[in-house]
C-alpha positions as CSV (number, residue, x, y, z in Angstrom):
1,M,0.0,0.0,0.0
2,L,1.5,3.4,-1.1
3,N,0.5,6.0,1.4
4,I,0.1,9.5,-0.2
5,A,-0.4,13.0,1.2
6,V,-1.6,15.9,-1.0
7,V,-0.8,19.5,-0.2
8,D,-2.4,22.4,-2.2
9,D,-3.9,25.7,-1.0
10,E,-6.7,25.4,-3.5
11,E,-9.4,23.2,-2.1
12,R,-10.8,22.2,-5.5
13,I,-7.5,20.9,-6.7
14,R,-6.4,19.0,-3.6
15,L,-9.8,17.3,-3.1
16,G,-10.0,16.5,-6.9
17,L,-6.5,15.0,-6.9
18,G,-7.3,13.0,-3.8
19,K,-10.3,11.5,-5.6
20,L,-8.3,10.7,-8.7
21,I,-5.7,8.8,-6.6
22,Q,-8.4,6.8,-4.8
23,D,-9.9,5.9,-8.2
24,A,-6.4,4.8,-9.4
25,G,-6.4,1.5,-7.5
26,E,-6.6,-0.1,-4.1
27,Q,-2.8,-0.1,-3.8
28,Y,-2.9,3.7,-3.4
29,R,-4.2,5.3,-0.2
30,V,-4.6,9.0,0.5
31,V,-3.7,9.5,4.1
32,G,-4.7,13.2,4.1
33,T,-5.2,16.3,2.0
34,F,-3.8,19.6,3.4
35,A,-4.3,23.2,2.7
36,S,-0.7,24.1,3.7
37,G,2.6,22.6,4.3
38,Q,2.4,23.3,8.0
39,E,-0.8,21.3,8.3
40,L,1.0,18.3,7.0
41,L,4.1,18.9,9.2
42,D,1.8,19.1,12.3
43,Q,0.5,15.5,11.6
44,W,3.7,14.1,10.1
45,H,4.6,11.7,12.9
46,E,1.1,10.1,12.9
47,L,0.9,9.8,9.1
48,Q,4.5,9.5,7.6
49,P,3.4,9.1,4.0
50,D,5.5,7.4,1.4
51,L,4.8,10.1,-1.2
52,V,4.0,13.8,-0.8
53,I,2.4,15.5,-3.8
54,T,2.7,19.3,-3.2
55,D,1.9,22.4,-5.0
56,I,5.0,24.6,-5.8
57,K,3.5,28.0,-5.1
58,M,1.7,28.4,-1.7
59,P,1.6,31.2,0.8
60,Q,3.7,31.1,4.0
61,M,5.5,27.9,3.0
62,N,6.0,26.9,-0.6
63,G,6.6,23.4,-1.9
64,L,10.4,23.7,-1.9
65,Q,10.4,24.7,1.8
66,L,8.0,21.9,2.6
67,M,10.3,19.4,1.0
68,A,13.3,20.7,2.9
69,N,11.5,20.4,6.2
70,I,10.4,16.8,5.5
71,K,13.8,15.7,4.4
72,Q,15.1,16.7,7.9
73,M,12.6,14.2,9.4
74,A,12.3,11.4,6.9
75,C,14.9,10.3,4.4
76,H,12.7,7.8,2.6
77,T,9.8,10.0,1.7
78,K,9.3,10.7,-2.0
79,F,8.1,13.9,-3.6
80,A,6.1,14.9,-6.7
81,V,5.3,18.6,-7.4
82,L,2.3,20.3,-8.9
83,S,2.8,23.3,-11.1
84,G,1.2,25.4,-13.8
85,Y,3.0,26.3,-17.1
86,N,4.2,29.6,-15.6
87,D,5.8,27.8,-12.6
88,F,8.1,25.5,-14.7
89,E,11.3,27.0,-13.3
90,Y,10.1,26.3,-9.8
91,A,9.3,22.7,-10.8
92,R,12.8,22.3,-12.3
93,T,14.3,23.5,-9.1
94,A,12.2,21.0,-7.2
95,M,13.5,18.2,-9.4
96,R,17.0,19.3,-8.7
97,Q,16.3,19.2,-5.0
98,G,15.0,15.6,-5.0
99,A,11.4,15.6,-6.4
100,L,10.9,12.5,-8.5
101,E,8.1,13.8,-10.8
102,Y,6.2,16.9,-11.5
103,L,2.5,17.1,-12.7
104,L,1.1,20.0,-14.7
105,K,-2.3,21.4,-13.7
106,P,-4.9,20.3,-14.5
107,V,-3.6,16.8,-13.7
108,N,-3.9,14.3,-16.5
109,M,-5.1,10.9,-15.2
110,K,-2.8,8.9,-17.5
111,E,0.2,10.9,-16.3
112,L,-0.9,10.5,-12.7
113,L,-1.1,6.7,-13.0
114,R,2.3,6.6,-14.6
115,M,3.8,8.6,-11.8
116,L,2.1,6.5,-9.1
117,E,3.3,3.3,-10.6
118,N,6.9,4.5,-10.8
119,V,6.9,5.7,-7.2
120,D,5.2,2.5,-6.0
121,E,7.8,0.3,-7.6
122,L,10.6,2.4,-6.2
123,V,9.2,2.5,-2.7
124,K,8.7,-1.3,-2.7
125,G,12.2,-1.9,-3.9
126,E,13.6,0.3,-1.1
127,Q,11.4,-1.4,1.5
128,N,12.7,-4.8,0.4
129,E,16.3,-3.6,0.6
130,R,15.7,-2.3,4.2
131,K,14.4,-5.7,5.1
132,L,17.7,-7.2,4.0
133,E,19.5,-4.8,6.4
134,S,17.6,-6.2,9.3
135,D,19.7,-7.9,12.0
136,D,17.5,-10.9,12.1
137,L,17.0,-12.3,8.6
138,A,15.8,-15.6,9.9
139,S,12.8,-13.8,11.5
140,F,11.9,-12.3,8.2
141,L,12.1,-15.7,6.4
142,L,10.5,-17.8,9.1
143,G,7.0,-18.7,8.1
144,A,7.2,-16.7,4.9
145,D,5.4,-17.9,1.7
146,Q,8.1,-18.1,-0.9
147,R,5.6,-18.0,-3.7
148,K,4.6,-14.4,-2.6
149,M,8.1,-13.2,-2.2
150,P,10.2,-11.7,-5.1
151,G,12.6,-14.3,-6.2
152,H,15.7,-12.1,-6.0
153,L,14.8,-11.1,-2.5
154,F,14.4,-14.7,-1.3
155,E,17.7,-15.7,-2.9
156,E,19.5,-12.8,-1.3
157,V,18.1,-13.5,2.2
158,C,19.1,-17.2,1.8
159,D,22.6,-16.2,0.7
160,R,23.2,-14.0,3.7
161,L,21.6,-16.5,6.1
162,D,23.7,-19.3,4.9
163,Q,26.8,-17.4,6.0
164,Q,25.7,-17.9,9.6
165,A,27.1,-20.8,11.5
166,L,23.6,-22.1,12.3
167,F,23.0,-23.0,8.7
168,H,26.4,-24.4,7.8
169,G,25.1,-27.9,8.4
170,Y,21.9,-29.5,9.5
171,Y,19.2,-27.8,11.6
172,A,15.6,-28.3,12.8
173,V,12.8,-26.0,14.2
174,I,11.1,-26.6,17.6
175,L,8.0,-24.5,17.8
176,L,6.9,-23.8,21.4
177,R,3.6,-22.5,22.8
178,T,3.4,-22.0,26.6
179,F,0.9,-20.7,29.1
180,P,2.2,-18.5,30.5
181,E,4.8,-17.5,28.0
182,I,8.4,-18.1,28.9
183,V,10.8,-15.1,28.4
184,E,13.6,-15.6,25.9
185,E,16.4,-15.3,28.5
186,R,15.1,-18.4,30.3
187,L,14.8,-20.4,27.1
188,L,18.3,-19.5,26.1
189,E,19.5,-20.6,29.6
190,W,18.0,-24.0,29.2
191,T,18.8,-24.6,25.5
192,S,22.4,-23.6,25.9
193,A,23.0,-26.9,27.6
194,W,22.4,-28.6,24.3
195,G,25.8,-27.5,23.1
196,A,24.5,-26.5,19.7
197,E,24.1,-23.3,17.7
198,Q,20.6,-22.0,18.2
199,K,18.4,-19.0,17.7
200,I,15.1,-18.1,19.4
201,I,12.6,-16.1,17.4
202,D,9.2,-14.8,18.5
203,C,6.5,-15.8,16.1
204,E,2.9,-14.8,15.6
205,G,0.3,-16.3,17.9
206,E,2.7,-15.9,20.9
207,R,4.7,-18.9,19.7
208,Q,8.5,-19.1,20.0
209,A,10.6,-20.9,17.3
210,I,13.9,-22.4,18.4
211,L,16.2,-23.0,15.5
212,V,18.9,-25.5,16.5
213,S,21.8,-26.9,14.6
214,I,22.4,-30.7,14.5
215,A,25.8,-32.3,14.2
216,E,26.2,-35.1,11.7
217,S,27.2,-37.4,14.5
218,S,23.9,-36.8,16.4
219,H,21.4,-39.7,16.5
220,A,18.0,-39.4,14.8
221,N,15.9,-38.6,17.9
222,I,18.2,-35.9,19.4
223,V,15.8,-33.0,18.6
224,R,12.9,-34.8,20.2
225,E,15.0,-35.5,23.3
226,W,15.9,-31.8,23.5
227,A,12.3,-30.8,23.2
228,A,11.2,-33.3,25.9
229,M,14.0,-32.1,28.2
230,L,12.9,-28.5,27.7
231,L,9.3,-29.3,28.5
232,Q,10.4,-30.9,31.8
233,Q,12.5,-27.8,32.7
234,L,9.5,-25.5,32.5
235,P,8.3,-24.0,35.8
236,A,5.6,-25.8,37.7
237,G,2.1,-24.7,36.6
238,T,3.3,-24.1,33.0
239,S,1.2,-25.7,30.2
240,A,3.1,-26.2,27.0
241,K,2.8,-27.8,23.5
242,A,5.7,-28.2,21.1
243,G,6.1,-29.1,17.5
244,I,9.2,-30.4,15.8
245,S,10.2,-30.1,12.2
246,G,12.2,-32.6,10.1
247,V,15.9,-32.1,9.6
248,F,17.0,-29.7,6.9
249,S,20.1,-28.2,5.3
250,G,20.2,-24.7,3.9
251,S,18.1,-21.7,4.9
252,R,15.9,-21.9,1.8
253,W,14.1,-24.8,3.6
254,L,13.4,-22.6,6.7
255,P,9.8,-21.7,5.7
256,Q,9.0,-25.4,5.1
257,A,10.6,-26.4,8.4
258,Y,8.5,-23.8,10.2
259,R,5.3,-25.1,8.6
260,E,6.1,-28.7,9.5
261,A,6.7,-27.7,13.2
262,A,3.5,-25.6,13.2
263,R,1.5,-28.6,11.9
264,V,2.9,-30.9,14.6
265,L,2.3,-28.2,17.3
266,E,-1.3,-27.9,16.2
267,Q,-1.6,-31.7,16.4
268,A,-0.2,-31.7,20.0
269,W,-2.7,-29.0,20.8
270,Y,-5.5,-31.6,20.7
271,S,-3.9,-33.5,23.6
272,D,-5.2,-33.1,27.1
273,E,-1.7,-33.6,28.5
274,R,-0.4,-30.5,30.2
275,R,2.9,-30.7,28.4
276,C,3.0,-32.5,25.1
277,C,5.4,-32.8,22.1
278,G,3.6,-33.7,18.9
279,G,4.1,-36.9,17.0
280,E,4.7,-37.2,13.3
281,G,3.5,-34.2,11.3
282,R,0.3,-34.7,9.5
283,Q,-0.3,-33.5,6.0
284,P,-2.1,-30.1,5.5
285,V,-5.8,-30.3,5.4
286,Q,-7.1,-30.4,1.9
287,K,-9.9,-28.2,0.6
288,E,-12.2,-31.3,0.6
289,E,-11.6,-31.7,4.3
290,R,-12.4,-28.0,4.9
291,Y,-15.6,-28.4,3.0
292,R,-16.4,-31.5,5.0
293,L,-16.2,-29.5,8.3
294,V,-18.6,-26.9,6.9
295,R,-21.0,-29.4,5.4
296,S,-21.1,-31.3,8.8
297,L,-21.8,-28.0,10.5
298,D,-24.6,-27.2,8.1
299,K,-26.1,-30.7,8.5
300,L,-26.1,-30.7,12.3
301,L,-26.9,-27.0,13.2
302,L,-28.8,-25.4,10.4
303,P,-32.0,-27.5,10.7
304,A,-32.4,-26.5,14.3
305,L,-31.5,-22.9,13.5
306,R,-33.9,-22.5,10.6
307,A,-36.7,-24.2,12.5
308,G,-36.3,-21.9,15.5
309,E,-35.5,-24.8,17.8
310,Y,-32.7,-23.0,19.5
311,A,-32.5,-25.3,22.5
312,R,-31.2,-28.0,20.2
313,L,-28.2,-26.0,19.1
314,P,-25.8,-26.8,22.0
315,A,-26.3,-30.5,21.6
316,A,-25.9,-30.3,17.8
317,L,-22.6,-28.4,18.4
318,R,-21.3,-31.0,20.8
319,T,-21.9,-33.7,18.1
320,W,-20.0,-31.5,15.6
321,L,-17.1,-31.0,18.1
322,D,-16.8,-34.7,18.6
323,E,-16.6,-35.3,14.9
324,T,-14.1,-32.5,14.4
325,A,-11.8,-33.6,17.3
326,S,-11.3,-37.0,15.5
327,L,-10.2,-35.1,12.3
328,Q,-7.8,-32.8,14.2
329,P,-8.0,-29.9,11.7
330,G,-5.4,-27.1,11.9
331,W,-6.1,-23.7,13.3
332,A,-6.7,-22.1,9.9
333,E,-9.5,-24.5,9.2
334,L,-11.0,-24.0,12.7
335,R,-10.9,-20.2,12.2
336,E,-12.7,-20.6,8.9
337,V,-15.5,-22.8,10.3
338,C,-15.9,-20.6,13.4
339,F,-16.4,-17.6,11.0
340,V,-19.1,-19.6,9.1
341,L,-20.8,-20.5,12.4
342,E,-20.7,-17.0,13.7
343,S,-22.2,-15.7,10.4
344,Y,-25.1,-18.2,10.7
345,M,-25.8,-17.2,14.3
346,A,-25.4,-13.5,13.7
347,E,-27.8,-13.5,10.8
348,E,-30.4,-15.3,12.9
349,M,-29.9,-12.8,15.8
350,K,-30.2,-9.8,13.5
351,Q,-33.5,-11.1,12.1
352,R,-34.7,-11.5,15.7
353,G,-33.5,-8.0,16.6
354,I,-30.9,-9.3,19.1
355,P,-27.6,-7.4,19.4
356,V,-24.9,-9.6,17.9
357,G,-22.3,-8.0,20.2
358,D,-24.0,-9.7,23.2
359,V,-22.1,-12.9,22.3
360,D,-18.3,-13.1,22.4
361,W,-17.2,-14.7,19.1
362,N,-13.6,-13.6,19.5
363,L,-12.3,-17.2,19.2
364,E,-8.7,-17.8,18.1
365,P,-7.4,-21.4,18.5
366,G,-3.9,-20.2,19.1
367,N,-5.0,-18.2,22.1
368,S,-6.5,-21.3,23.8
369,E,-4.4,-23.7,25.9
370,N,-5.7,-26.8,24.1
371,W,-8.5,-28.1,22.0
372,R,-10.7,-28.8,25.1
373,S,-10.3,-25.2,26.2
374,F,-11.2,-23.9,22.7
375,A,-14.1,-26.2,22.4
376,G,-15.4,-25.0,25.8
377,Q,-15.3,-21.4,24.6
378,L,-17.1,-22.3,21.4
379,K,-19.8,-24.1,23.4
380,T,-20.2,-21.1,25.7
381,A,-20.6,-18.8,22.7
382,V,-23.2,-21.0,21.1
383,E,-25.1,-21.5,24.4
384,Q,-25.2,-17.7,24.9
385,A,-26.5,-17.2,21.4
386,A,-29.0,-20.0,21.7
387,G,-30.2,-18.6,25.0
388,L,-30.7,-15.1,23.6
389,L,-32.5,-16.5,20.6
390,D,-34.8,-18.6,22.7
391,Q,-35.5,-15.7,25.0
392,G,-36.2,-13.5,22.0
393,K,-38.6,-16.2,20.7
394,S,-40.3,-16.4,24.1
395,E,-40.6,-12.6,24.2
396,H,-42.0,-12.6,20.7
397,R,-44.7,-15.1,21.8
398,A,-45.4,-12.9,24.8
399,V,-46.1,-9.9,22.6
400,E,-48.3,-12.0,20.3
401,T,-50.3,-13.2,23.3
402,I,-50.9,-9.6,24.4
403,K,-51.9,-8.5,20.9
404,A,-54.4,-11.4,20.7
405,Y,-55.8,-10.6,24.2
406,I,-56.3,-6.9,23.2
407,Q,-58.1,-8.0,20.0
408,Q,-60.5,-10.1,22.0
409,H,-61.1,-7.7,24.9
410,Y,-60.7,-4.2,23.3
411,T,-64.2,-3.2,24.6
412,E,-63.1,-3.7,28.2
413,E,-61.0,-1.5,30.5
414,I,-57.5,-3.0,30.0
415,E,-54.9,-2.7,32.8
416,L,-51.2,-3.0,32.2
417,Q,-50.7,-5.1,35.4
418,H,-53.3,-7.6,34.2
419,L,-51.5,-7.9,30.8
420,A,-48.2,-8.4,32.5
421,D,-49.6,-11.1,34.7
422,L,-50.8,-13.0,31.6
423,V,-47.3,-13.4,30.3
424,Y,-45.4,-13.5,33.6
425,L,-43.5,-10.3,33.1
426,T,-43.2,-7.1,35.0
427,P,-45.4,-4.2,33.7
428,S,-42.3,-2.0,32.9
429,Y,-40.5,-4.8,31.0
430,L,-43.6,-5.7,29.1
431,S,-44.1,-2.1,28.0
432,K,-40.5,-1.8,26.8
433,L,-40.6,-5.2,25.1
434,F,-43.9,-4.4,23.3
435,K,-42.5,-1.1,22.1
436,T,-39.3,-2.8,20.8
437,E,-41.2,-5.6,19.0
438,T,-44.0,-3.5,17.5
439,G,-42.7,0.1,17.3
440,E,-45.7,1.4,19.3
441,T,-46.9,1.4,22.9
442,I,-49.5,-0.9,24.3
443,T,-51.9,2.1,24.7
444,D,-51.4,3.1,21.1
445,Y,-52.0,-0.4,19.9
446,C,-55.2,-0.7,22.0
447,I,-56.4,2.7,20.6
448,A,-55.6,1.5,17.0
449,V,-57.6,-1.7,17.5
450,R,-60.6,0.1,18.9
451,I,-60.6,2.7,16.1
452,E,-60.4,0.0,13.4
453,H,-63.4,-1.7,14.9
454,A,-65.2,1.7,15.1
455,K,-64.5,2.4,11.4
456,R,-66.0,-1.0,10.5
457,L,-69.2,-0.3,12.5
458,L,-69.6,3.2,11.1
459,K,-69.3,1.8,7.6
460,E,-71.4,-1.4,8.0
461,D,-74.1,-0.6,10.6
462,H,-75.8,2.6,9.8
463,G,-78.5,2.0,12.5
464,L,-76.0,2.7,15.2
465,K,-75.6,6.3,16.4
466,T,-72.0,7.5,16.6
467,Y,-72.1,7.6,20.4
468,M,-73.3,4.0,20.4
469,V,-70.4,3.0,18.2
470,G,-68.1,4.6,20.7
471,E,-69.7,2.6,23.5
472,C,-69.3,-0.6,21.4
473,V,-65.5,-0.2,21.2
474,G,-64.8,0.9,24.7
475,Y,-65.4,4.6,24.7
476,P,-68.6,5.4,26.7
477,D,-67.8,9.2,26.7
478,P,-68.9,10.5,23.3
479,A,-66.8,13.6,23.4
480,Y,-63.6,11.6,24.2
481,F,-64.5,9.1,21.4
482,N,-64.9,11.9,18.9
483,K,-61.6,13.4,20.0
484,V,-59.6,10.1,19.7
485,F,-61.3,9.1,16.4
486,K,-60.5,12.4,14.8
487,K,-56.9,12.3,16.0
488,M,-56.5,8.8,14.5
489,T,-58.4,9.4,11.2
490,G,-58.5,13.1,10.6
491,K,-62.3,13.1,10.6
492,T,-65.0,13.0,13.2
493,P,-67.1,9.7,13.4
494,K,-70.0,11.5,11.5
495,E,-67.6,12.8,8.8
496,Y,-66.1,9.4,8.4
497,R,-69.5,7.7,8.0
498,D,-70.6,10.3,5.4
499,F,-67.3,9.8,3.6
500,V,-67.5,6.0,3.3
501,R,-71.2,5.8,2.3
């Protein structure tokens, strides 16, 4: 993503240019448009754009002065200048002082695209070079997807890594996940007893990768012995899972070694043992297996969800969890299925008017101590959602009961306490629930029912006097009946009868 700031004292130009950049592609992002150079400088530390496009002629601080100020703070920022035909000498001076491009006003879209592409390529190249300057190239390479990395960058990283003693011979990766996390200094203290070159790298998901060299004379199970020894040395109360890669030679295999160790760690995660080192690494779950997990979820949970039988959902989930545990899918597959499950439940809750945020769906397998813990959190989330849905269903039935009662007893004096007793709710909660479900108060609904019946009588039974119609629908006071009827219909009862004849 190329982050861009636009500076021009003419509002029409800066906003128009910002819109053109947004339309140029998703890889370009306008972090701000500014009426003066000082405005940008005031927000520089928060924004730090990759590219500044600035007008040459501006009051107080011109484009050249702005460039000079920015260069004192950021050596990697690129510049392009905006100029009119009469400002070409300024633009040429800006180019001499480091601006990469200049754009003539009004800006031509084709020229803008060409300039953005050139700057984007340059910035990405420099960013990649800075990665190579990092002290810990192994951290950059560990877990990387070689297919998404420029070939020349991958080769250069490997060439430099292979100069390190750790990669002169054979090595393996031990991936460790502990609760609570062990500080690197303690790990180095324990692993130094192995008498081998090693490096400890913090990885995503609060995991720690131990890269350890293996002598040619070492026996085949030496890495497993080291991992088992390490697990035994952990402080009392520490829960830990470890995954071990195969043995490799050359840093170009480091991404694969990491993936192997990660798969074994995720396999060990299914164990109830407090400290466990995974067995042989399983193959990555294929797409068909992922679809199988979702299909099983659909088969077990969707019928209950669609039928509104929410009390069945926890039991259905338990069956699905039992099936899933036997397959031992990786964390990525679990995340994917959890997202599908959350979307199903969220959609049902939205339809019922239940706030989705009332259920904690922030489920990340890597944050759980083991499968049992993760499954428990998932059960809790589904039970919460099922309870809210069931409650919403019950409350919906309560509102329907009240509406039916009013339809049958609209001619009588209706008391809120009596209605609340009918559905075993407090009067205040029933009032709030009825308003939420229907959009109107109980009193308004009762009035609407009475007036609808009054309109029918006025239209169909001409023998009834208007005051008699009022009495029939629960309004013995003719004046009050006239007042309510006109408020609801815009006409008096007599005017309405004359109108519908």
